[in-house]
Phi, psi and omega in degrees: 000319180296317180296322179296319179297318178297320180297316179298319180299316181293322178297318180298318178300316181296316181297311180293327178295318179293320178299318179298320179297320180296317180295321180299324181293333178284338182276315182283087186235098181268098186296326184295338181269001184248132171268172187294325178297321178295317179298316178300317181293319179294330183281335186298131177082007183257175175248133176249127179252122180250129179251141176175181181305129183243019187272357180246117188292325180294318177297314178303316182295322179297316179291316186288331183255293185297303184297315181299315182291322179292319179296322179293315183290318185278321190231003183057037177259132174266124182261130178239117180260134176239115178281123181203140176297144185297329177299318179291323177299312181294320178298319178298316181293320178297318178296320178293323179297315180293329181269005181057040176284114187275336179227108185266205182250347187256132175258322180227141178233131174275122193206158165186176174065221183297336178289321174295318178304312179298314182296317183288323179297330182259014177056044181264359186241150176270142177154187357290148185229346188296333179297340181276348186272116180302318183289334176298315180285324186286324191238343186260142173285096186289350178262355184296140177298322183288344176267325186269346179228139179239107187053044177079001183253131184298132181283315176056034175079009182268001172206151180249142181298139182251312179193170178249154181224154171211134184292132177225156173258140182241137184216162177264107185293344176283344181249336186245115181283320183226121181280143177287129183258003177198178185294327180293318179290330176293319177299316179297317179300314182295323179292326179278343181227063185301136178084357185256015176215144170199182178212154180295145180285128169303146016270018172310137187302313182288319178298319178297322178295320177299316179300315181293324178296320177295319177302313178302316185293330183270314186242004182082176182240340188302322184296337184277344186297327180239020184281141177287153183278062180248123187300319182293320179296315181294318181299319178297321183291324185260004185304320177301325178287321177299318177300322179297313181297323178294318178294327182288330188315308186297343184262000181277172173306133183055030177056029178069015179282342175208158181230152173302139183285336180207166185297325180299323178292322177295321176301317179296320178297320178294316180298328180272004178068020174289325177231161182264353183220152166224192185204162183199157170271000182249107182298340180266000187299316184299313180298320179298318182282337169294317181298327180271357180084005181283326178251150179295155181299336182278006180290137177220175184233146176213165178237159169288151182299324181282353179107175179222160186287135174238149175207178178245138172254153195230170171239132180234168179240122179299154182302329184248028178302129182286340183229072184292323178297315178298321179298317180298317181293318180297315180295319179298320178298319181296338176273004178285158178301316183299315181292318181292325175293317183302314183280351177283336181294123184304321181291336180274307177205308181090014181286135183291139181288158181251004184279150180277119182302329181289344180263000182267147172286168179299322178295320180290321177299319181297328179299320177285319182296331183279354178288125179276112188281337176100160188291337184265003184264132179285149178299149181300323182294326177291319178298312182295323180296330184246027180272123182249152181283154174285155172287158175305145189303323185285351177274334187300308181297333178289317177299317179298319180296317179297317178299312184296327180276337188254330189261302183300317176064209185291340182292341178276000000 
């Protein structure tokens, strides 16, 4: 019995020792020594796990069906999507970093803005890696500010562009005769239609964007581009907007005593006619949801006259991703013309493409031009004409904090 126990013990040591060697091999990943053919070969037959926001069913479906099937057919890669809020993703990575976990569970992370800033500041990301991606060089404007900076913070090759976004307001034209084109007209609309407008509470991504858009409309945006991340300085700058939100509260849904926790809930309220407006970072969202029957046919989209905030969302690779080769191949595929066209279709997702039109062939341009954007989608030239830059990433959580401390108040 004793000999048998010793034998089992030795086998366990051997098994764990071999497992440790396998994990170590996933950590020691020298990208500079690998050409693309080597990366493709290493990725073949593996599983890639992508983590990101899972609250939009169309986006989930696009990843689970189109991307997953294409990766399987082209590269024999199995794609596994895990829906998780970015705060939880970052907390997991931070905990793994502190615990010296060398091989984690995430291969690709959907990320941008202050979350990328946090991840990069804490050395949670692998890179730089974009120089290795063939489609990045072939199709992306590598000199673009929107590719090289994420909420004013340098990307430096640690994330690849996934899609573009621009904040839009969505309304039911059967209920709204005149859309508000600025913050003053929005206040008037809410007073004339009490309870029929609200917005998601920051730090929800869309709700936070709405708050920043109102700030821009009231005090402008230029001053924030070089502003230090000092709470008192920021609070003084945005105080007129904070006063506006406080004045707006009594005219909101449920008199501003509560707010939708996320954008998806506001969409549901709009679909149920509880409110007359919703909002999105996706200019094609309204047309897509008309197509699926989720939004009424009378749904339309509008912008403020001074413009709305636009940004780029990205894909990154965690520092301890167990399958970095697979992650690189998956990200490169998403930068292909076929993938970018697919997610541009409103019924599929409606996400704006990140490819440079000047780098496309006439046939490739036609693929995008042939996408039917839908009756509720604004023309690209109007969006681009009114596209405003994001504030630097380190200012966003401070603005959200000021809103949370100043606006909801005791009613929350």
